[in-house]
C-alpha positions in Angstrom: 8.7 -15.7 -25.0 7.0 -12.6 -23.4 6.0 -14.2 -20.1 7.5 -17.1 -18.1 4.7 -19.2 -19.3 5.1 -18.1 -22.9 3.3 -15.2 -24.5 2.3 -17.4 -27.5 0.5 -20.0 -25.5 -3.1 -20.4 -26.2 -5.0 -17.7 -24.5 -8.6 -18.4 -23.5 -9.5 -15.0 -22.3 -8.4 -12.2 -24.6 -7.4 -8.9 -23.1 -9.8 -6.1 -23.4 -8.2 -2.8 -23.1 -11.2 -0.5 -23.8 -13.4 0.1 -20.7 -15.7 1.9 -22.9 -17.6 -1.1 -24.1 -20.5 -2.0 -21.9 -21.5 -5.1 -23.9 -17.9 -6.5 -23.8 -17.7 -5.8 -20.1 -20.9 -7.6 -19.3 -19.4 -10.6 -20.9 -16.1 -10.7 -19.1 -16.9 -14.0 -17.5 -17.4 -15.7 -20.9 -14.7 -17.9 -22.3 -14.4 -15.9 -25.5 -14.0 -12.1 -25.4 -14.5 -9.8 -28.3 -11.4 -7.6 -29.1 -11.7 -3.8 -28.8 -13.4 -2.1 -31.8 -11.3 -0.1 -34.1 -10.7 3.5 -33.1 -13.1 5.8 -34.9 -11.5 7.7 -37.8 -13.4 11.0 -37.4 -16.1 12.7 -35.4 -17.6 11.6 -32.1 -16.6 8.3 -30.4 -19.5 6.4 -32.1 -18.3 2.8 -31.0 -18.2 3.9 -27.3 -21.0 4.7 -24.9 -22.9 7.8 -25.9 -24.6 8.6 -22.6 -24.0 8.2 -18.9 -26.5 6.9 -16.3 -26.1 8.4 -12.8 -28.2 8.6 -9.6 -31.0 11.3 -9.5 -29.9 12.4 -6.0 -26.4 13.5 -6.6 -25.9 14.8 -3.0 -25.8 11.3 -1.5 -23.0 8.8 -1.7 -23.6 6.7 -4.8 -24.2 2.9 -4.6 -21.5 1.3 -6.7 -21.1 -2.2 -8.1 -17.3 -1.8 -8.3 -15.6 -3.7 -5.5 -13.3 -0.7 -4.7 -13.5 3.0 -5.5 -12.5 6.4 -4.4 -13.2 10.1 -4.7 -10.8 12.7 -3.8 -9.9 16.4 -4.1 -6.8 16.4 -6.4 -5.3 19.6 -4.9 -5.3 18.5 -1.3 -5.6 14.8 -1.4 -8.7 14.9 0.8 -10.8 11.7 0.4 -14.4 12.4 0.1 -15.7 8.8 -0.6 -13.9 5.5 -0.3 -15.0 1.9 -0.7 -12.5 -0.7 0.2 -9.6 1.8 -0.4 -6.9 -0.7 0.8 -8.1 -3.7 -1.2 -5.3 -4.7 -3.6 -6.4 -5.6 -7.2 -4.9 -5.9 -10.7 -5.1 -2.6 -12.4 -4.5 -3.4 -16.2 -3.5 -0.5 -18.3 -3.9 2.0 -15.5 -0.3 0.8 -14.8 0.7 3.0 -17.7 0.3 6.1 -15.5 3.4 4.9 -13.6 5.2 4.3 -16.9 4.3 7.8 -18.2 5.5 9.4 -14.9 8.9 7.7 -15.1 9.3 8.4 -18.8 8.4 12.1 -18.2 10.7 12.4 -15.2 13.7 10.8 -17.1 13.5 12.0 -20.8 12.7 14.9 -22.9 9.6 14.9 -25.3 11.9 15.5 -28.2 14.0 12.5 -27.5 14.0 9.9 -30.3 13.2 6.3 -29.6 14.7 3.5 -31.6 12.1 0.8 -31.3 13.6 -2.4 -29.9 12.6 -5.7 -31.5 11.6 -6.9 -27.9 8.8 -4.2 -28.0 7.3 -5.5 -31.3 4.0 -7.6 -30.9 3.1 -10.3 -33.2 -0.4 -10.6 -34.3 -1.1 -13.5 -32.0 0.8 -12.1 -29.1 -1.2 -11.5 -25.8 -2.2 -7.8 -25.9 -1.5 -7.3 -29.6 -5.1 -6.1 -30.0 -4.0 -2.8 -28.4 -0.8 -1.6 -30.2 0.5 1.0 -32.6 1.9 -1.7 -34.7 5.4 -0.6 -34.1 8.2 -2.1 -36.2 11.7 -2.9 -35.1 14.1 0.0 -35.9 11.4 2.5 -36.3 12.1 5.9 -34.9 9.6 7.9 -32.9 9.7 10.7 -30.4 9.1 10.2 -26.7 6.1 12.6 -27.2 4.4 10.4 -29.8 4.9 7.3 -27.9 3.4 8.8 -24.7 0.3 9.9 -26.7 0.2 6.2 -27.9 0.6 5.0 -24.4 -2.0 7.2 -22.7 -4.5 7.8 -25.4 -4.6 4.5 -27.3 -3.3 2.4 -24.5 -0.7 0.9 -26.9 1.2 -1.9 -25.3 4.1 -1.8 -27.7 4.6 2.0 -26.9 4.8 1.0 -23.2 7.5 -1.6 -23.9 9.4 0.6 -26.4 9.5 3.4 -23.8 10.4 1.0 -20.9 13.4 -0.4 -22.9 14.5 3.1 -23.8 14.4 4.5 -20.3 15.5 1.3 -18.3 17.6 -0.6 -20.9 15.2 -3.6 -20.7 11.7 -4.2 -19.6 12.8 -6.0 -16.5 15.0 -3.0 -15.5 12.2 -0.6 -16.0 9.9 -2.6 -13.8 12.4 -2.4 -11.1 12.3 1.5 -11.6 8.6 1.5 -11.4 8.6 -0.3 -8.0 11.2 1.9 -6.5 9.3 4.9 -7.5 6.1 3.5 -6.0 8.1 3.1 -2.7 9.3 6.7 -2.8 5.7 7.8 -3.3 4.8 5.6 -0.2 2.5 3.4 -2.4 3.2 0.5 0.0 0.3 -1.7 -1.3 1.5 -1.5 -4.9 3.6 -3.8 -6.9 4.3 -3.8 -10.8 5.3 -6.6 -13.0 5.1 -5.0 -16.4 5.2 -1.6 -18.0 1.8 -2.0 -19.8 -0.3 -3.8 -17.1 -0.7 -7.0 -19.1 0.8 -9.0 -16.3 -2.0 -9.3 -13.8 0.2 -10.0 -10.9 0.6 -6.4 -10.7 -1.5 -5.0 -7.9 -2.5 -1.6 -6.4 -5.2 0.0 -4.4 -7.3 3.1 -5.2 -5.7 4.9 -2.4 -2.3 4.2 -3.9 -3.5 5.2 -7.4 -4.6 8.7 -5.9 -1.2 9.2 -4.9 0.2 8.1 -8.3 -2.3 10.4 -10.1 -1.4 13.4 -8.1 2.2 12.9 -8.7 1.7 12.5 -12.4 -0.6 15.5 -12.8 2.2 17.6 -11.2 3.8 17.3 -14.6 2.1 19.6 -17.1 3.0 17.4 -20.1 1.0 14.6 -18.5 -2.2 16.6 -18.1 -1.9 18.0 -21.7 -1.7 14.5 -23.2 -4.5 12.8 -21.1 -6.8 15.8 -21.9 -6.3 15.3 -25.8 -9.0 13.6 -27.6 -7.1 12.7 -30.9 -3.5 12.6 -31.9 -1.7 11.6 -35.1 1.5 9.5 -34.9 3.7 8.9 -38.0 3.8 5.6 -39.5 6.8 4.0 -41.3 4.8 4.3 -44.5 1.3 5.4 -45.6 -1.0 7.3 -43.7 -0.4 8.6 -40.1 -1.6 6.6 -37.2 -4.6 8.4 -35.9 -5.5 7.5 -32.3 -8.3 8.4 -30.1 -8.5 8.9 -26.3 -10.4 5.7 -24.8 -11.6 7.7 -21.9 -15.0 8.7 -23.2 -15.7 11.0 -20.2 -13.8 13.6 -22.2 -16.9 13.7 -24.5 -19.6 12.9 -22.0 -18.8 14.5 -18.7 -18.7 18.3 -18.3 -15.3 19.4 -17.1 -13.5 16.0 -17.7 -9.8 16.4 -18.0 -8.3 12.7 -18.1 -6.7 10.3 -17.2 -6.5 6.5 -18.0 -8.7 3.5 -18.6 -7.7 -0.1 -18.5 -9.2 -3.6 -18.6 -8.2 -7.2 -18.7 -10.4 -10.3 -18.1 -9.0 -10.7 -14.6 -8.8 -7.0 -13.5 -12.2 -6.1 -14.8 -12.8 -2.5 -16.1 -10.4 0.1 -14.3 -10.7 3.7 -14.5 -8.9 6.8 -13.2 -11.0 10.0 -14.2 -10.4 13.5 -13.4 -12.6 16.7 -13.8 -12.8 20.2 -12.8 -15.6 22.5 -11.9 -15.9 25.8 -10.1 -12.2 26.0 -9.3 -12.2 22.4 -7.9 -10.4 19.5 -9.3 -11.6 16.0 -8.4 -10.5 12.4 -9.1 -12.7 9.3 -9.3 -11.0 6.0 -9.2 -12.8 2.7 -9.9 -11.3 -0.8 -10.1 -12.8 -4.2 -11.0 -16.1 -2.8 -12.3 -18.0 -5.6 -14.0 -20.1 -3.2 -16.0 -20.4 0.7 -16.2 -17.1 2.0 -15.0 -17.7 5.3 -16.7 -21.2 5.5 -15.0 -19.5 4.9 -11.7 -16.9 7.5 -12.2 -19.5 10.1 -13.3 -21.7 9.3 -10.3 -18.7 9.9 -7.9 -17.7 13.1 -9.6 -21.3 14.4 -9.4 -21.4 13.5 -5.7 -18.2 15.4 -5.2 -19.2 18.6 -7.1 -22.8 18.7 -5.9 -22.5 17.2 -2.4 -19.7 19.1 -1.1 -18.9 22.7 -0.4 -15.5 24.5 0.3 -15.3 25.7 4.0 -12.5 27.4 5.9 -12.3 25.2 9.0 -9.3 26.9 10.7 -8.4 30.6 10.3 -4.8 31.6 10.3 -3.7 33.2 13.7 -6.8 31.7 15.6 -6.4 31.7 19.4 -6.4 28.2 20.7 -6.0 29.2 24.3 -3.1 27.7 26.5 -1.3 24.3 26.2 1.0 22.6 28.7 4.5 21.8 27.5 7.5 20.5 29.5 8.2 23.0 32.2 5.3 25.4 31.8 2.3 26.5 29.8 1.9 28.8 26.9 -0.7 30.6 24.8 -0.9 29.3 21.2 -2.5 30.0 17.9 -2.8 28.4 14.5 0.0 28.9 12.1 -2.1 28.7 8.8 -5.5 28.6 7.3 -7.2 25.2 6.5 -9.8 25.0 4.0 -11.5 21.8 2.9 -14.5 20.2 1.2 -17.3 19.6 3.6 -20.6 17.9 3.0 -23.4 20.3 2.0 -25.7 18.7 4.6 -24.9 19.1 8.3 -21.4 17.8 9.1 -19.7 17.3 12.4 -16.2 19.1 12.5 -13.9 18.1 15.3 -10.6 19.6 16.3 -7.8 17.7 18.3 -4.8 19.5 19.7 -1.8 17.4 19.8 1.2 18.9 21.7 4.7 18.0 20.5 6.4 16.0 23.4 9.7 17.6 22.5 8.4 21.1 23.1 9.9 22.7 26.3 9.7 25.9 28.3 10.6 28.6 27.6 9.9 28.6 23.9 10.3 31.6 21.6 7.2 33.4 20.1 6.4 31.6 16.8 7.9 28.3 17.8 5.9 25.3 16.8 4.8 23.3 19.8 2.1 21.1 18.3 -0.6 20.4 15.7 -4.3 21.1 15.5 -5.8 18.1 13.6 -9.3 18.5 12.0 -11.8 15.8 11.3 -15.1 15.9 9.3 -17.7 13.3 10.3 -14.8 11.4 12.0 -12.5 11.5 8.9 -9.2 13.3 9.1 -9.1 16.2 6.5 -6.0 18.0 7.5 -3.9 19.6 10.1 -2.2 23.0 10.8 0.7 23.8 13.0 0.2 25.3 16.5 2.7 28.1 17.4 3.4 30.1 20.5 1.7 33.5 20.6 4.0 34.9 23.2 6.1 34.0 26.2 4.6 36.0 29.2 6.6 37.5 32.0 6.5 35.1 34.9 7.0 38.0 37.3 3.9 39.9 36.1 1.5 41.2 38.8 -1.6 39.4 39.4 -0.1 36.0 40.1 1.1 33.4 37.4 0.8 34.5 33.9 -1.2 31.7 32.8 -4.0 32.3 35.3 -5.9 34.7 33.1 -5.8 32.1 30.4 -8.0 29.5 32.3 -11.1 30.8 30.5 -9.4 30.4 27.1 -8.6 26.8 27.9 -12.2 26.2 28.8 -13.3 27.8 25.6 -10.9 25.7 23.5 -12.1 22.4 25.0 -15.8 23.4 24.6 -15.2 24.1 21.0 -13.4 20.8 20.3 -16.6 19.5 18.3 -18.8 21.8 16.3 -21.5 21.3 13.7 -21.4 23.1 10.3 -24.6 23.6 8.3 -25.5 25.5 5.3 
């Protein structure tokens, strides 16, 4: 039995693991769903969408039918667009990003996995329509299984790797949830290594955190950017799998990462792309139709609707702040550069003094933080450090008297408008 209720039970809704099929996804509500088409043998992904439909005005936030979505800068984590970012939903095979992260952290690519019988799917098992057809006792490298996991969304590869790393699927799921806690993915819970158990839930915000953690591992990026890969078979021809993320063919600069779909989860997609030195992630969950279109629209909005701006210069004079026992002149400890809407944007600065800071500090001591918001949304912060500690006996009265003007300037400049 593969689930508590039995994996061999009659299944009314057959899992769909390819979000690349608009016709299938338009009929997710129907009682009978067509299985994914066979992976093409050669050439372009002919069985997948061959064109993307995106809004004409790419500088405006797109209107999406997906119930929850997010666009972010991968390098900084800055969120550029969010729709219901804390709504928890089933994520189907996007779950396999966490599976891959744990495998990459705990194994070597050259390790050889002996396929456990518990990882083998019978023809009528739930999820059997998306497998490599692994056999008990077959030996495959971790690398080949990861390609099967991330390109072909192979459920048997997920379970074989889970058993190899955790000792059992159940133990591996515990590792998944512990890793989620360490990443502060507090709205996420996993119930399976493959995402077939729709009790698993996450949010687009948590999936951004997971995606950034996975992309920090070079092997993960290399695999998800691959279009085709061959995996040895026990006999006969090699298994030839194709990446199910068709944005790799259709979207300029696309770099990965993972698709997923079940009847309950709908179409799910984490897509990344790079252009002009920027790397963006578009995350879409629960899309009834057109997940690739939604992701492309988000990416276009990110690349065309935002420009890189230096919002804070290193060593910038912030005037004088009061700490316990006195006042000190301060400056910024670092530069802050973020993506800002190409149209007029309101940039606000908020000085936050550390309540533990006390007089007299040493020059260079951090006594607070300068937080920066764009159009009311936090985009980052830099440390605020002491410029110098003046001589309290200096002529002309208290040392801080000459800094009153600087304080006034800092307050007056708390909110500014940036325009092209």
